[in-house]
C-alpha positions as CSV (number, residue, x, y, z in Angstrom):
1,M,84.6,-96.5,202.4
2,S,82.3,-94.2,204.2
3,E,78.5,-94.5,203.9
4,T,78.4,-91.2,202.1
5,A,81.0,-92.2,199.6
6,E,79.4,-95.6,199.1
7,T,76.0,-94.0,198.4
8,A,77.6,-91.5,195.9
9,E,79.2,-94.4,194.1
10,T,76.0,-96.2,193.6
11,V,74.5,-93.3,191.7
12,S,77.6,-92.4,189.7
13,P,76.7,-90.7,186.4
14,T,79.6,-92.6,184.8
15,S,77.5,-95.8,184.9
16,S,76.3,-97.0,181.5
17,S,72.8,-96.4,180.2
18,Q,72.2,-100.2,180.1
19,D,73.1,-100.6,183.8
20,L,71.2,-97.5,184.9
21,L,68.0,-98.5,183.0
22,G,68.2,-102.0,184.5
23,R,68.4,-100.4,188.0
24,Y,65.5,-98.1,187.0
25,R,63.3,-101.0,186.2
26,E,64.1,-102.7,189.5
27,S,63.6,-99.7,191.7
28,L,61.0,-97.3,190.2
29,L,57.3,-97.7,189.8
30,G,56.6,-98.5,186.1
31,V,54.0,-95.8,185.4
32,F,56.2,-94.2,182.8
33,G,57.4,-97.4,181.1
34,T,61.1,-97.7,180.5
35,P,62.8,-94.3,179.9
36,Q,64.2,-93.7,176.4
37,R,67.6,-92.5,177.6
38,V,69.4,-91.7,180.8
39,L,70.3,-88.0,180.6
40,V,73.2,-86.7,182.7
41,R,73.8,-83.1,181.8
42,G,72.6,-80.3,179.5
43,S,73.4,-76.8,178.4
44,G,71.0,-74.6,176.5
45,A,69.0,-76.7,174.1
46,A,71.4,-79.6,174.2
47,V,71.6,-82.6,176.5
48,V,74.0,-85.6,176.9
49,D,73.1,-89.1,177.9
50,A,75.1,-91.6,180.1
51,D,76.8,-93.0,177.1
52,G,78.0,-89.7,175.8
53,G,75.2,-89.3,173.1
54,E,74.2,-85.7,172.4
55,Y,70.7,-84.5,171.6
56,L,68.9,-81.3,170.6
57,D,66.1,-81.0,173.1
58,L,63.0,-79.8,171.2
59,L,60.7,-80.7,174.0
60,A,62.3,-78.9,177.0
61,G,61.0,-81.3,179.6
62,I,57.5,-80.9,178.0
63,A,57.4,-77.1,177.8
64,V,59.2,-76.7,181.2
65,N,62.8,-75.6,180.6
66,A,61.9,-72.1,179.4
67,L,65.5,-70.9,179.3
68,G,67.0,-74.3,178.4
69,H,69.2,-76.4,180.5
70,A,71.6,-75.0,183.2
71,H,70.9,-71.4,182.3
72,P,73.4,-69.3,184.4
73,R,70.7,-66.9,185.7
74,V,68.5,-69.7,186.9
75,T,71.2,-71.9,188.4
76,A,72.7,-68.9,190.2
77,A,69.4,-67.9,191.6
78,I,68.7,-71.4,192.9
79,S,72.3,-71.8,194.3
80,E,72.3,-68.4,196.0
81,Q,68.8,-69.0,197.5
82,A,69.7,-72.5,198.7
83,A,72.8,-71.1,200.4
84,T,70.6,-68.4,202.1
85,L,67.2,-69.9,202.9
86,G,65.7,-73.1,201.5
87,H,62.5,-74.2,203.1
88,I,60.4,-72.4,205.7
89,S,56.9,-73.8,205.3
90,N,53.9,-71.5,204.8
91,L,53.8,-70.5,208.4
92,F,56.2,-67.9,207.2
93,T,56.8,-66.0,204.0
94,S,59.9,-64.8,202.2
95,P,60.9,-61.9,199.9
96,P,61.0,-64.1,196.7
97,Q,57.5,-65.4,197.4
98,I,56.1,-61.9,197.7
99,A,58.0,-60.6,194.7
100,L,56.9,-63.4,192.5
101,A,53.2,-62.9,193.5
102,E,53.5,-59.2,192.6
103,T,55.3,-60.0,189.4
104,L,52.7,-62.5,188.2
105,L,49.8,-60.1,189.0
106,R,51.6,-57.5,187.0
107,L,52.2,-59.7,184.0
108,A,48.5,-60.9,184.2
109,E,47.4,-57.3,184.3
110,A,45.2,-58.5,187.1
111,P,42.6,-56.1,188.6
112,A,42.7,-54.8,192.2
113,G,42.1,-57.5,194.8
114,S,43.7,-60.2,192.7
115,K,45.9,-62.8,194.5
116,A,48.4,-65.6,193.8
117,F,48.6,-69.1,195.4
118,F,51.7,-71.2,194.8
119,T,51.9,-74.9,194.3
120,N,54.5,-77.4,193.1
121,S,53.0,-78.5,189.8
122,G,50.3,-78.0,187.2
123,T,48.1,-80.7,188.6
124,E,48.2,-79.1,192.0
125,S,47.4,-75.7,190.5
126,N,44.3,-77.2,188.8
127,E,43.4,-79.0,192.0
128,A,43.4,-75.6,193.8
129,A,41.2,-74.3,190.9
130,F,38.8,-77.2,191.3
131,K,38.4,-76.3,195.0
132,L,37.9,-72.7,194.1
133,A,35.1,-73.7,191.8
134,R,33.5,-75.8,194.6
135,R,33.7,-72.9,197.0
136,H,32.0,-70.6,194.4
137,G,29.3,-73.2,193.6
138,G,28.4,-74.7,196.9
139,A,25.4,-77.0,196.9
140,E,23.4,-74.7,194.6
141,R,26.0,-75.0,191.8
142,P,27.4,-78.5,191.8
143,R,28.4,-78.7,188.2
144,I,31.8,-78.0,186.5
145,I,32.1,-77.9,182.7
146,A,35.3,-78.9,181.0
147,L,36.2,-79.8,177.4
148,E,36.5,-83.1,175.7
149,N,40.2,-84.1,175.0
150,S,41.4,-81.7,177.6
151,F,44.2,-82.5,180.1
152,H,44.4,-80.9,183.5
153,G,46.4,-83.3,185.6
154,R,46.3,-86.6,187.4
155,T,45.2,-85.9,191.0
156,M,41.5,-86.7,191.4
157,G,40.0,-83.2,191.0
158,A,42.2,-82.4,188.1
159,L,41.7,-85.8,186.6
160,A,37.9,-85.4,186.8
161,M,38.2,-82.3,184.7
162,T,40.4,-84.1,182.2
163,G,38.4,-84.9,179.1
164,K,40.0,-88.2,178.2
165,P,37.9,-91.2,179.4
166,A,40.8,-93.6,179.1
167,Q,42.7,-91.7,181.7
168,R,39.8,-91.4,184.1
169,E,38.2,-94.8,183.8
170,P,40.9,-96.8,185.8
171,F,40.2,-94.5,188.8
172,E,36.5,-94.1,188.8
173,P,34.3,-93.1,190.5
174,M,35.5,-89.5,189.8
175,P,34.5,-86.6,192.0
176,A,30.9,-85.8,191.0
177,G,29.6,-83.0,189.0
178,V,32.1,-82.6,186.2
179,E,30.8,-82.8,182.6
180,H,32.6,-82.5,179.3
181,V,31.5,-80.7,176.1
182,P,33.1,-80.7,172.7
183,A,36.0,-78.3,172.5
184,G,35.3,-75.1,170.5
185,D,31.6,-75.8,170.1
186,V,29.9,-72.6,171.4
187,E,26.4,-74.0,171.0
188,A,27.3,-77.1,173.1
189,L,28.8,-74.7,175.7
190,R,25.7,-72.6,175.8
191,A,23.4,-75.6,176.2
192,A,25.5,-76.9,179.1
193,V,26.0,-73.8,181.2
194,D,23.2,-72.5,183.4
195,E,22.7,-71.4,187.0
196,T,23.7,-74.8,188.3
197,V,27.3,-74.5,186.9
198,A,30.1,-73.3,189.2
199,A,32.8,-73.0,186.6
200,V,33.9,-73.6,183.1
201,V,37.6,-74.8,182.7
202,V,39.4,-74.4,179.4
203,E,42.9,-74.6,177.9
204,P,43.6,-72.0,175.3
205,I,45.5,-74.7,173.4
206,Q,44.9,-78.3,174.1
207,G,48.5,-79.5,174.3
208,E,48.0,-83.2,175.1
209,A,45.3,-83.5,172.5
210,G,47.7,-82.7,169.7
211,V,48.3,-78.9,170.2
212,R,44.8,-78.0,169.1
213,E,44.0,-74.3,169.5
214,L,40.5,-73.2,170.4
215,P,38.7,-71.0,167.8
216,D,39.5,-67.3,168.0
217,D,36.1,-66.4,169.4
218,Y,35.7,-69.3,171.8
219,L,37.3,-67.8,174.9
220,T,35.2,-64.7,174.3
221,A,32.1,-66.9,174.2
222,V,33.2,-68.7,177.4
223,R,33.5,-65.4,179.2
224,A,30.1,-64.2,178.0
225,V,28.4,-67.5,178.9
226,T,29.9,-67.8,182.3
227,R,29.2,-64.2,183.2
228,E,25.6,-64.5,182.2
229,A,25.2,-67.7,184.3
230,G,27.2,-66.4,187.2
231,A,29.8,-69.1,186.8
232,L,33.6,-68.8,187.0
233,M,35.8,-68.9,183.9
234,I,39.0,-70.7,184.8
235,V,41.8,-70.9,182.2
236,D,44.5,-73.6,182.4
237,E,47.7,-72.1,181.2
238,V,50.0,-74.8,182.6
239,Q,51.4,-75.6,179.2
240,T,50.7,-72.3,177.4
241,G,51.7,-69.7,180.0
242,V,55.0,-67.9,180.7
243,G,55.9,-67.0,177.2
244,R,55.4,-70.3,175.5
245,T,53.1,-68.9,172.8
246,G,54.9,-65.5,172.5
247,A,52.8,-63.8,175.2
248,W,52.9,-64.2,179.0
249,F,49.4,-65.6,178.8
250,A,47.7,-67.2,175.8
251,S,44.4,-66.1,177.2
252,A,45.4,-62.4,177.4
253,G,42.4,-60.2,177.0
254,A,39.8,-62.9,177.9
255,D,39.4,-61.6,181.4
256,P,39.1,-64.9,183.2
257,D,38.3,-65.3,186.9
258,A,41.3,-67.5,187.6
259,V,44.4,-68.8,185.7
260,T,46.6,-71.8,186.5
261,L,50.3,-71.9,185.7
262,A,53.2,-74.3,186.1
263,K,55.7,-76.0,183.7
264,G,57.8,-73.1,182.3
265,L,57.3,-70.9,185.4
266,G,60.3,-72.2,187.3
267,G,62.6,-72.8,184.3
268,G,62.9,-76.4,185.4
269,F,62.4,-76.0,189.2
270,P,59.0,-77.4,190.3
271,I,56.5,-74.6,190.9
272,G,53.0,-73.8,189.9
273,A,50.5,-71.1,190.6
274,L,46.8,-70.2,190.8
275,I,46.0,-66.6,190.1
276,T,42.6,-65.4,191.3
277,R,41.4,-62.2,189.6
278,G,39.5,-59.6,191.6
279,E,38.4,-59.3,195.2
280,E,35.3,-61.5,195.0
281,V,37.0,-64.5,193.5
282,S,40.1,-64.1,195.7
283,A,37.9,-64.2,198.8
284,L,36.6,-67.7,198.0
285,L,39.5,-69.6,199.6
286,T,40.1,-68.5,203.2
287,A,42.6,-69.4,205.9
288,G,42.7,-73.1,206.5
289,Q,40.7,-74.1,203.4
290,H,43.7,-75.0,201.2
291,G,47.4,-75.3,201.6
292,T,50.7,-76.9,200.7
293,T,53.9,-77.6,202.6
294,F,56.4,-76.9,199.8
295,G,54.4,-74.5,197.6
296,G,56.0,-71.1,197.1
297,N,59.2,-72.0,199.0
298,P,62.1,-69.6,198.6
299,M,64.1,-71.7,196.2
300,A,61.2,-72.3,193.8
301,T,60.1,-68.6,193.8
302,A,63.6,-67.4,193.3
303,A,63.9,-69.8,190.3
304,A,60.7,-68.4,188.9
305,L,61.7,-64.8,189.3
306,A,65.0,-65.6,187.5
307,T,63.2,-67.3,184.7
308,I,60.8,-64.4,184.2
309,A,63.7,-61.9,184.3
310,G,65.5,-63.9,181.7
311,I,62.5,-64.0,179.4
312,E,62.1,-60.2,179.8
313,E,65.7,-59.1,179.5
314,E,66.5,-61.4,176.6
315,G,63.4,-60.2,174.6
316,L,62.2,-63.8,174.2
317,L,58.5,-63.1,173.7
318,E,59.2,-61.5,170.3
319,H,61.8,-64.2,169.6
320,V,59.2,-66.9,170.3
321,R,56.6,-65.2,168.1
322,S,58.9,-64.7,165.1
323,L,60.7,-68.1,165.3
324,G,57.4,-69.9,165.9
325,E,56.0,-68.4,162.7
326,R,59.1,-69.3,160.7
327,A,59.3,-72.8,162.1
328,A,55.6,-73.5,161.4
329,A,56.0,-72.3,157.8
330,A,59.1,-74.4,157.3
331,L,57.5,-77.5,158.8
332,A,54.3,-77.1,156.8
333,A,56.5,-77.2,153.6
334,V,57.9,-80.6,154.4
335,D,56.6,-83.4,152.2
336,G,54.6,-85.7,154.4
337,V,53.4,-83.0,156.8
338,A,49.6,-82.5,156.5
339,E,49.2,-79.6,159.0
340,V,51.1,-77.5,161.6
341,R,49.1,-76.3,164.6
342,G,49.8,-74.1,167.6
343,R,51.3,-70.8,168.5
344,G,54.8,-69.6,169.3
345,L,57.0,-72.5,170.3
346,L,54.2,-74.9,171.1
347,L,53.7,-76.6,167.8
348,G,51.8,-79.8,166.7
349,V,52.9,-81.4,163.5
350,E,50.2,-83.5,161.9
351,L,51.7,-86.2,159.6
352,D,50.2,-87.3,156.4
353,A,50.1,-91.0,157.2
354,D,48.8,-93.7,154.9
355,P,46.9,-96.2,157.1
356,E,48.0,-99.1,154.9
357,T,51.7,-98.4,155.3
358,A,51.9,-96.7,158.6
359,P,53.6,-98.5,161.5
360,A,51.3,-100.4,163.8
361,A,51.8,-98.1,166.7
362,G,51.4,-95.0,164.5
363,L,53.8,-93.0,162.3
364,A,54.4,-90.3,164.9
365,P,55.9,-92.6,167.6
366,A,58.1,-94.2,164.9
367,V,59.3,-90.7,163.9
368,V,60.0,-89.9,167.6
369,A,62.2,-93.1,167.8
370,A,64.0,-92.2,164.6
371,A,64.6,-88.7,165.8
372,L,66.1,-89.8,169.0
373,E,68.5,-92.0,167.2
374,A,69.4,-89.0,165.0
375,G,69.9,-86.8,168.0
376,F,66.6,-85.0,168.4
377,I,64.2,-85.1,171.3
378,I,60.5,-84.6,170.4
379,N,57.4,-86.5,171.4
380,A,54.1,-87.8,170.0
381,T,50.7,-86.9,171.3
382,G,48.9,-89.4,169.1
383,P,49.6,-91.8,166.3
384,T,50.1,-89.1,163.7
385,T,51.0,-86.0,165.8
386,L,54.4,-84.7,166.8
387,R,54.8,-82.1,169.4
388,L,57.6,-79.5,169.6
389,A,58.0,-77.3,172.7
390,P,61.7,-76.3,172.8
391,P,63.4,-73.8,175.1
392,L,62.2,-70.3,174.4
393,N,65.7,-69.1,173.7
394,I,66.5,-71.8,171.2
395,A,68.4,-70.6,168.1
396,E,66.7,-70.5,164.7
397,E,69.4,-72.6,163.1
398,Q,68.8,-75.3,165.7
399,V,65.1,-75.5,164.9
400,L,65.6,-75.4,161.2
401,G,68.2,-78.1,161.5
402,F,65.5,-80.4,162.7
403,V,63.2,-79.3,159.9
404,E,65.9,-80.2,157.4
405,A,66.3,-83.6,159.0
406,L,62.5,-84.4,159.2
407,P,62.2,-85.9,155.6
408,G,64.9,-88.4,156.5
409,L,63.3,-89.1,159.8
410,L,60.0,-89.8,158.1
411,A,61.6,-92.1,155.6
412,A,63.5,-94.0,158.4
413,A,60.4,-94.4,160.5
414,K,58.5,-96.0,157.6
415,E,61.5,-98.2,156.6
416,N,62.2,-99.5,160.1
417,S,58.6,-100.2,161.1
């Protein structure tokens, strides 16, 4: 047997889940724990595991697969680009890279002088934003203000901005100067921001905190406060951007100085972006001050262009808005649901859990486990909070099928814990 054939056999998708998970534990770093399933293929909002089990994917790779799995437009774009030109480094550029930058600036309704920088992930986009803030602040403005319970990524700059002490503490000391204020508290924001602040960084909806949307007037207040103090307003749209909430940007109209994107941008292919708005902000990072080997490569940018074109041509922004409203209303009517939060197809379902009867690890993780057994993929962002972030083109009957199943899932979670 040739070396190529032997290698192919060792990673055969026909292996059982039990075998593959054992090999996973032996060969991969355990930062994710043991995966729940070994997935081998997907189509639309459906996926199949190594044992033939079928699931409705209501998480979409955590808000990544905007057009679902194996969308013909996206797979064709990647295949055609791979057969044409794959990687060139950023010593050169390519037509897809230029076209994507122009497209994002158009969708962002960015003013003259705005620019785009491409990365490979959300954390890299926020790391670039962190450096942008440092360049704006210099020694005179050493402070960056972020929000409590926020999540901006796991590299050191992005982690420093993340407002969850449990995630920061194992890696302290963090880069200096980052402070956190309560999310949505305008008075706390005003008290914190002065001429020593380089930037304020916010998520329009705090996804990892349980899909918690900021108050309607909060972004307006952030803009006013930062403008008065001469600080940048940076909006993290990694989870909320690219149509997830029914708009290209959840912060539309807030007029930020910079926006970060990733997740849904490539429809499953790794890509992120930093958009700098206006000439002054765009001039902060100059040649040699930041970079990336793979960011903005032809395959990633072709995938992103195909994803955006699919969202536009399939009319998915309106679909996301209308289906999101119907799904939220249907979920809120389920006995055992205390609250439904979010916008579009980024929804947090708060469960009405009795502390005396709830599972030790929390009701939401138990519901996630019961849902997986029943053929639904969701996740929990806390002991009582479920998160749904399905493909933007998911059918209404698929979402409502989960809603119909939820009472049984709640009962199974309580019974089996």
